[in-house]
C-alpha positions, 0 to 999 in steps of 0.5 A: 500499500502507499500514501496519496495526497488529495490535490483538493486540499494540497496547499503545494507547501513542500514540507512533505517532499524532503522527510520521504526517505525513498524519494517518493513525493514530487511536485506535480502540475496542481500539487505534490504527488506520491509515487505509488511504485516507490512509496513504502509508508516509511516501513523500515525507516520511521515508525509513522508516515513522515509525510502525514506527520509534517502535513500542515493540511492534513491532506495524505491518507493511505491510497485504497 
C-alpha cells in the first residue's frame, strides 16, 4: 500500500517532499504527488509516515 495526496486539499507547501526517505514525493502540475510504486509508507525507516506527520493541512492518507 502507499500514501496519496488529496490535491483539493494540498497547498503545495512542499513540507512533505524532503521528509520522504525513498524520494517518492515530487511536485506535480497541480500539487505534490506520491509515486505509489516507490512509496513504502516509511516502513523500515520510521514508525509513522513522515509525510503525514509534517503535512500542515492533513491532506495525505493511505491510498485505496
